[in-house]
Structures are given as structure tokens and as C-alpha cells.
N, C-alpha and C positions, 0 to 999 in steps of 0.2 A: 893723517889720522892712522894710528897704529892698529894692528890686527886685534889686540886685546880690547881696545876701545870699541871697535865694531862688534865684537862678540858680546861685550857688556850691554850694548844698546839693543840687541835683538834676542829675545827670549827663545824664539823658534830656532835660531842658529845655535844658541847655547844647548838646547835639547838635542839637536843633531850632533853637536860635538860631544856631548855627554854620552850619547848612545854609541857613537863611533869609537871613542877612545876609552872612556872609563868602563863601560859595560863589557866591552871586548877584553880589556885587560883584567878586569875583575873576575871574569868567568873563563879565563884562559885554561884550557885543559879540564874543564868541568865534566867532560864526557866520561872521564875515568874516575871521578871522585865517588867515594861512598858518602852518601848524603845522610847527615844526622840533623835532627831538628835544631840542635844548638847552632850548628854551622849555618843553616838556612836563616835562622833568626838573626845572626850577626850580619850576614850579607844583606838581609832586608833592612836592618837598622842603618847600615852604611849607605845603602841605596836611597833610603828616605831622607837621610841627613843631607846628602848631595842634592836631592830634589828640593828640599826646603831652601837651600842656599840659592839654587837656580831661580826658584820662583819668588825669592825674597820674602819668605814666610818665616816669622820668628816663632819660637816655641811658646812665647807668651800669648800668641794669637789664638791658641787652642783650636787649631784646624786638625781634623781627623786625617789619618793616613790615606784613606780612600779618597778624600777630597783633594789631597796633595797629588795623588796619582792621576786623578781625572783632570786637575788643573794643568798638569804637565803633559797629559796625553800619553802616558807611559804605563805599562803594566808592571806588576810587582816583580821582584827579582826571582822569586820562585818559579814564575811562568817562564822567564828566560832560561833558568836552569833545566826545567823539564823539557822545553823545546830543544835545547842543545843536546840533551841526553837521548832524545829520540833519534 
């Protein structure tokens, strides 16, 4: 059984991998960024798109963003940004 197959079967593992790799890469160097509302909106959009794919939620399901975040057990990307900048 390959590593990809093990990750596909376990949603908790996928969340951990997402936080360890994607979030850290996405927010690399964010401590020095000048934050604009437009940039935060784009980061949040990418973040939620990834979480939709991890949770297996289609856009046709009409699930709110807060429900997606609570289903995955992850906070929004703006919280990650503010935490990193502190």
C-alpha cells in the first residue's frame, strides 16, 4: 500500500499533512508582509478551496465556509497570519 493511498483513506492524516506542508509554505515569510484586505481574501479563498477538497465537499453542496472550517477542525487563514505576525 503506497503512502498516497494511506493519506487518501485518513482525513485526520490529510489535515495534518495540509497544516504541516501547505500552510507553512503558503505563509512563509508572512511576518514581514504588509497585509492588504485583497491579499487576505485571496489566501482565505485558496485555504478554503484546499479544505473543500480534503473534506470531499463539492461547491454544489452549498456548505458555508464556517461549516467547512469546523468540519476540518482548522481556523481561517487570517488567524494563522495574525498568529505568525505576533
